[in-house]
PyMOL CGO cylinders between C-alpha atoms (Angstrom):
from pymol import cmd
from pymol.cgo import CYLINDER

trace = [
    CYLINDER, 7.96, -16.44, 19.38, 8.11, -12.75, 18.85, 0.3, 1, 1, 1, 1, 1, 1,
    CYLINDER, 8.11, -12.75, 18.85, 7.85, -13.23, 15.24, 0.3, 1, 1, 1, 1, 1, 1,
    CYLINDER, 7.85, -13.23, 15.24, 4.59, -15.55, 15.79, 0.3, 1, 1, 1, 1, 1, 1,
    CYLINDER, 4.59, -15.55, 15.79, 2.84, -12.88, 17.81, 0.3, 1, 1, 1, 1, 1, 1,
    CYLINDER, 2.84, -12.88, 17.81, 3.52, -10.04, 14.89, 0.3, 1, 1, 1, 1, 1, 1,
    CYLINDER, 3.52, -10.04, 14.89, 2.55, -12.30, 12.22, 0.3, 1, 1, 1, 1, 1, 1,
    CYLINDER, 2.55, -12.30, 12.22, -1.28, -12.58, 13.02, 0.3, 1, 1, 1, 1, 1, 1,
    CYLINDER, -1.28, -12.58, 13.02, -1.62, -8.94, 13.69, 0.3, 1, 1, 1, 1, 1, 1,
    CYLINDER, -1.62, -8.94, 13.69, 0.04, -8.00, 10.46, 0.3, 1, 1, 1, 1, 1, 1,
    CYLINDER, 0.04, -8.00, 10.46, -1.98, -10.55, 8.57, 0.3, 1, 1, 1, 1, 1, 1,
    CYLINDER, -1.98, -10.55, 8.57, -5.26, -8.92, 10.22, 0.3, 1, 1, 1, 1, 1, 1,
    CYLINDER, -5.26, -8.92, 10.22, -4.15, -5.48, 9.27, 0.3, 1, 1, 1, 1, 1, 1,
    CYLINDER, -4.15, -5.48, 9.27, -3.28, -6.62, 5.82, 0.3, 1, 1, 1, 1, 1, 1,
    CYLINDER, -3.28, -6.62, 5.82, -6.64, -8.28, 5.42, 0.3, 1, 1, 1, 1, 1, 1,
    CYLINDER, -6.64, -8.28, 5.42, -8.41, -5.18, 6.83, 0.3, 1, 1, 1, 1, 1, 1,
    CYLINDER, -8.41, -5.18, 6.83, -6.80, -2.94, 4.30, 0.3, 1, 1, 1, 1, 1, 1,
    CYLINDER, -6.80, -2.94, 4.30, -7.65, -5.34, 1.58, 0.3, 1, 1, 1, 1, 1, 1,
    CYLINDER, -7.65, -5.34, 1.58, -11.38, -5.45, 2.60, 0.3, 1, 1, 1, 1, 1, 1,
    CYLINDER, -11.38, -5.45, 2.60, -11.59, -1.79, 2.81, 0.3, 1, 1, 1, 1, 1, 1,
    CYLINDER, -11.59, -1.79, 2.81, -10.12, -1.61, -0.59, 0.3, 1, 1, 1, 1, 1, 1,
    CYLINDER, -10.12, -1.61, -0.59, -12.47, -4.03, -1.94, 0.3, 1, 1, 1, 1, 1, 1,
    CYLINDER, -12.47, -4.03, -1.94, -15.35, -2.30, -0.21, 0.3, 1, 1, 1, 1, 1, 1,
    CYLINDER, -15.35, -2.30, -0.21, -14.48, 1.15, -1.68, 0.3, 1, 1, 1, 1, 1, 1,
    CYLINDER, -14.48, 1.15, -1.68, -14.17, -0.39, -5.10, 0.3, 1, 1, 1, 1, 1, 1,
    CYLINDER, -14.17, -0.39, -5.10, -17.51, -1.92, -4.71, 0.3, 1, 1, 1, 1, 1, 1,
    CYLINDER, -17.51, -1.92, -4.71, -18.91, 1.28, -3.56, 0.3, 1, 1, 1, 1, 1, 1,
    CYLINDER, -18.91, 1.28, -3.56, -17.56, 2.99, -6.63, 0.3, 1, 1, 1, 1, 1, 1,
    CYLINDER, -17.56, 2.99, -6.63, -18.81, 0.41, -8.92, 0.3, 1, 1, 1, 1, 1, 1,
    CYLINDER, -18.81, 0.41, -8.92, -22.38, 0.49, -7.37, 0.3, 1, 1, 1, 1, 1, 1,
    CYLINDER, -22.38, 0.49, -7.37, -22.58, 4.25, -7.63, 0.3, 1, 1, 1, 1, 1, 1,
    CYLINDER, -22.58, 4.25, -7.63, -21.46, 4.10, -11.39, 0.3, 1, 1, 1, 1, 1, 1,
    CYLINDER, -21.46, 4.10, -11.39, -24.04, 1.70, -12.10, 0.3, 1, 1, 1, 1, 1, 1,
    CYLINDER, -24.04, 1.70, -12.10, -26.69, 3.62, -10.20, 0.3, 1, 1, 1, 1, 1, 1,
    CYLINDER, -26.69, 3.62, -10.20, -25.76, 6.79, -12.10, 0.3, 1, 1, 1, 1, 1, 1,
    CYLINDER, -25.76, 6.79, -12.10, -25.91, 4.98, -15.47, 0.3, 1, 1, 1, 1, 1, 1,
    CYLINDER, -25.91, 4.98, -15.47, -29.38, 3.66, -14.54, 0.3, 1, 1, 1, 1, 1, 1,
    CYLINDER, -29.38, 3.66, -14.54, -30.78, 6.74, -13.67, 0.3, 1, 1, 1, 1, 1, 1,
    CYLINDER, -30.78, 6.74, -13.67, -29.44, 8.54, -16.96, 0.3, 1, 1, 1, 1, 1, 1,
    CYLINDER, -29.44, 8.54, -16.96, -30.69, 5.55, -18.91, 0.3, 1, 1, 1, 1, 1, 1,
    CYLINDER, -30.69, 5.55, -18.91, -34.20, 6.18, -17.27, 0.3, 1, 1, 1, 1, 1, 1,
    CYLINDER, -34.20, 6.18, -17.27, -34.12, 9.83, -17.80, 0.3, 1, 1, 1, 1, 1, 1,
    CYLINDER, -34.12, 9.83, -17.80, -33.02, 9.46, -21.57, 0.3, 1, 1, 1, 1, 1, 1,
    CYLINDER, -33.02, 9.46, -21.57, -35.98, 6.87, -22.14, 0.3, 1, 1, 1, 1, 1, 1,
    CYLINDER, -35.98, 6.87, -22.14, -38.46, 9.34, -20.45, 0.3, 1, 1, 1, 1, 1, 1,
    CYLINDER, -38.46, 9.34, -20.45, -37.27, 12.19, -22.46, 0.3, 1, 1, 1, 1, 1, 1,
    CYLINDER, -37.27, 12.19, -22.46, -37.38, 10.15, -25.67, 0.3, 1, 1, 1, 1, 1, 1,
    CYLINDER, -37.38, 10.15, -25.67, -41.18, 9.06, -24.82, 0.3, 1, 1, 1, 1, 1, 1,
    CYLINDER, -41.18, 9.06, -24.82, -41.90, 12.86, -24.17, 0.3, 1, 1, 1, 1, 1, 1,
    CYLINDER, -41.90, 12.86, -24.17, -40.37, 13.96, -27.46, 0.3, 1, 1, 1, 1, 1, 1,
    CYLINDER, -40.37, 13.96, -27.46, -42.09, 11.27, -29.29, 0.3, 1, 1, 1, 1, 1, 1,
    CYLINDER, -42.09, 11.27, -29.29, -45.48, 12.21, -27.90, 0.3, 1, 1, 1, 1, 1, 1,
    CYLINDER, -45.48, 12.21, -27.90, -45.04, 15.84, -28.60, 0.3, 1, 1, 1, 1, 1, 1,
    CYLINDER, -45.04, 15.84, -28.60, -44.31, 14.97, -32.12, 0.3, 1, 1, 1, 1, 1, 1,
    CYLINDER, -44.31, 14.97, -32.12, -47.32, 12.86, -32.51, 0.3, 1, 1, 1, 1, 1, 1,
    CYLINDER, -47.32, 12.86, -32.51, -49.55, 15.73, -30.83, 0.3, 1, 1, 1, 1, 1, 1,
    CYLINDER, -49.55, 15.73, -30.83, -47.92, 18.10, -33.48, 0.3, 1, 1, 1, 1, 1, 1,
    CYLINDER, -47.92, 18.10, -33.48, -48.41, 15.93, -36.44, 0.3, 1, 1, 1, 1, 1, 1,
    CYLINDER, -48.41, 15.93, -36.44, -52.06, 14.98, -35.58, 0.3, 1, 1, 1, 1, 1, 1,
    CYLINDER, -52.06, 14.98, -35.58, -52.95, 18.65, -35.19, 0.3, 1, 1, 1, 1, 1, 1,
    CYLINDER, -52.95, 18.65, -35.19, -51.35, 19.95, -38.24, 0.3, 1, 1, 1, 1, 1, 1,
    CYLINDER, -51.35, 19.95, -38.24, -52.53, 16.95, -40.14, 0.3, 1, 1, 1, 1, 1, 1,
    CYLINDER, -52.53, 16.95, -40.14, -56.30, 17.91, -39.21, 0.3, 1, 1, 1, 1, 1, 1,
    CYLINDER, -56.30, 17.91, -39.21, -55.94, 21.36, -40.60, 0.3, 1, 1, 1, 1, 1, 1,
    CYLINDER, -55.94, 21.36, -40.60, -54.04, 20.50, -43.51, 0.3, 1, 1, 1, 1, 1, 1,
    CYLINDER, -54.04, 20.50, -43.51, -56.58, 17.75, -44.53, 0.3, 1, 1, 1, 1, 1, 1,
    CYLINDER, -56.58, 17.75, -44.53, -59.67, 20.25, -43.87, 0.3, 1, 1, 1, 1, 1, 1,
    CYLINDER, -59.67, 20.25, -43.87, -57.84, 22.96, -45.86, 0.3, 1, 1, 1, 1, 1, 1,
    CYLINDER, -57.84, 22.96, -45.86, -57.23, 20.50, -48.87, 0.3, 1, 1, 1, 1, 1, 1,
    CYLINDER, -57.23, 20.50, -48.87, -60.91, 18.96, -48.61, 0.3, 1, 1, 1, 1, 1, 1,
    CYLINDER, -60.91, 18.96, -48.61, -62.39, 22.64, -48.77, 0.3, 1, 1, 1, 1, 1, 1,
    CYLINDER, -62.39, 22.64, -48.77, -60.27, 23.91, -51.33, 0.3, 1, 1, 1, 1, 1, 1,
    CYLINDER, -60.27, 23.91, -51.33, -61.06, 20.99, -53.63, 0.3, 1, 1, 1, 1, 1, 1,
    CYLINDER, -61.06, 20.99, -53.63, -64.81, 21.36, -52.96, 0.3, 1, 1, 1, 1, 1, 1,
    CYLINDER, -64.81, 21.36, -52.96, -64.51, 25.03, -53.93, 0.3, 1, 1, 1, 1, 1, 1,
    CYLINDER, -64.51, 25.03, -53.93, -62.86, 23.78, -56.98, 0.3, 1, 1, 1, 1, 1, 1,
    CYLINDER, -62.86, 23.78, -56.98, -65.34, 21.40, -58.13, 0.3, 1, 1, 1, 1, 1, 1,
    CYLINDER, -65.34, 21.40, -58.13, -68.58, 23.56, -57.00, 0.3, 1, 1, 1, 1, 1, 1,
    CYLINDER, -68.58, 23.56, -57.00, -67.33, 26.78, -58.40, 0.3, 1, 1, 1, 1, 1, 1,
    CYLINDER, -67.33, 26.78, -58.40, -67.53, 28.70, -54.84, 0.3, 1, 1, 1, 1, 1, 1,
    CYLINDER, -67.53, 28.70, -54.84, -64.38, 30.47, -53.96, 0.3, 1, 1, 1, 1, 1, 1,
    CYLINDER, -64.38, 30.47, -53.96, -63.66, 30.48, -50.30, 0.3, 1, 1, 1, 1, 1, 1,
    CYLINDER, -63.66, 30.48, -50.30, -66.89, 29.30, -48.35, 0.3, 1, 1, 1, 1, 1, 1,
    CYLINDER, -66.89, 29.30, -48.35, -66.04, 25.53, -48.21, 0.3, 1, 1, 1, 1, 1, 1,
    CYLINDER, -66.04, 25.53, -48.21, -62.29, 26.32, -47.57, 0.3, 1, 1, 1, 1, 1, 1,
    CYLINDER, -62.29, 26.32, -47.57, -63.40, 28.14, -44.41, 0.3, 1, 1, 1, 1, 1, 1,
    CYLINDER, -63.40, 28.14, -44.41, -65.92, 25.63, -43.34, 0.3, 1, 1, 1, 1, 1, 1,
    CYLINDER, -65.92, 25.63, -43.34, -63.67, 22.66, -43.91, 0.3, 1, 1, 1, 1, 1, 1,
    CYLINDER, -63.67, 22.66, -43.91, -60.60, 24.69, -42.36, 0.3, 1, 1, 1, 1, 1, 1,
    CYLINDER, -60.60, 24.69, -42.36, -62.63, 25.16, -39.31, 0.3, 1, 1, 1, 1, 1, 1,
    CYLINDER, -62.63, 25.16, -39.31, -63.80, 21.48, -39.48, 0.3, 1, 1, 1, 1, 1, 1,
    CYLINDER, -63.80, 21.48, -39.48, -60.22, 20.24, -39.73, 0.3, 1, 1, 1, 1, 1, 1,
    CYLINDER, -60.22, 20.24, -39.73, -59.10, 22.60, -36.79, 0.3, 1, 1, 1, 1, 1, 1,
    CYLINDER, -59.10, 22.60, -36.79, -61.73, 21.11, -34.85, 0.3, 1, 1, 1, 1, 1, 1,
    CYLINDER, -61.73, 21.11, -34.85, -60.58, 17.66, -35.92, 0.3, 1, 1, 1, 1, 1, 1,
    CYLINDER, -60.58, 17.66, -35.92, -57.17, 18.33, -34.81, 0.3, 1, 1, 1, 1, 1, 1,
    CYLINDER, -57.17, 18.33, -34.81, -58.01, 19.78, -31.36, 0.3, 1, 1, 1, 1, 1, 1,
    CYLINDER, -58.01, 19.78, -31.36, -60.04, 16.57, -30.85, 0.3, 1, 1, 1, 1, 1, 1,
    CYLINDER, -60.04, 16.57, -30.85, -57.28, 14.23, -31.73, 0.3, 1, 1, 1, 1, 1, 1,
    CYLINDER, -57.28, 14.23, -31.73, -55.00, 16.10, -29.44, 0.3, 1, 1, 1, 1, 1, 1,
    CYLINDER, -55.00, 16.10, -29.44, -57.61, 15.92, -26.56, 0.3, 1, 1, 1, 1, 1, 1,
    CYLINDER, -57.61, 15.92, -26.56, -57.80, 12.15, -27.12, 0.3, 1, 1, 1, 1, 1, 1,
    CYLINDER, -57.80, 12.15, -27.12, -53.92, 11.70, -26.88, 0.3, 1, 1, 1, 1, 1, 1,
    CYLINDER, -53.92, 11.70, -26.88, -53.97, 13.82, -23.79, 0.3, 1, 1, 1, 1, 1, 1,
    CYLINDER, -53.97, 13.82, -23.79, -57.14, 11.89, -22.18, 0.3, 1, 1, 1, 1, 1, 1,
    CYLINDER, -57.14, 11.89, -22.18, -55.57, 8.63, -22.95, 0.3, 1, 1, 1, 1, 1, 1,
    CYLINDER, -55.57, 8.63, -22.95, -54.46, 6.45, -20.09, 0.3, 1, 1, 1, 1, 1, 1,
    CYLINDER, -54.46, 6.45, -20.09, -50.83, 6.34, -19.79, 0.3, 1, 1, 1, 1, 1, 1,
    CYLINDER, -50.83, 6.34, -19.79, -48.43, 3.57, -18.45, 0.3, 1, 1, 1, 1, 1, 1,
    CYLINDER, -48.43, 3.57, -18.45, -48.65, -0.35, -18.97, 0.3, 1, 1, 1, 1, 1, 1,
    CYLINDER, -48.65, -0.35, -18.97, -52.00, -0.79, -17.30, 0.3, 1, 1, 1, 1, 1, 1,
    CYLINDER, -52.00, -0.79, -17.30, -53.70, 1.70, -19.55, 0.3, 1, 1, 1, 1, 1, 1,
    CYLINDER, -53.70, 1.70, -19.55, -52.43, 0.49, -22.91, 0.3, 1, 1, 1, 1, 1, 1,
    CYLINDER, -52.43, 0.49, -22.91, -54.77, -2.50, -23.02, 0.3, 1, 1, 1, 1, 1, 1,
    CYLINDER, -54.77, -2.50, -23.02, -57.93, -0.91, -21.60, 0.3, 1, 1, 1, 1, 1, 1,
    CYLINDER, -57.93, -0.91, -21.60, -58.26, 1.92, -24.17, 0.3, 1, 1, 1, 1, 1, 1,
    CYLINDER, -58.26, 1.92, -24.17, -61.57, 2.18, -25.88, 0.3, 1, 1, 1, 1, 1, 1,
    CYLINDER, -61.57, 2.18, -25.88, -61.65, 2.21, -29.75, 0.3, 1, 1, 1, 1, 1, 1,
    CYLINDER, -61.65, 2.21, -29.75, -63.81, 5.13, -30.85, 0.3, 1, 1, 1, 1, 1, 1,
]
cmd.load_cgo(trace, "trace")
């Protein structure tokens, strides 16, 4: 009979130890999964920010370059040296700033993508 009294207690202790081990393993797994999800979201946000930065840079530089090229070509066609280059360079710079402003003023997120006006 003494053997029977010890057996349920030992089983309870063994079961409790297994339960604690499984609980600890689940906690570690959940922490790993949460850490990975946070890291992936941070990488996704960083990627979007870098993409937006390159877009802003390319829009601004493109406006200036196109303005300068048009001014240079107008000067070559009309025989005037720097006047159209300077004027069109200013227009290109203004266009570059306008494009950057439009990008910065555009609504962000899933709600704003479909509601953007075309100009």
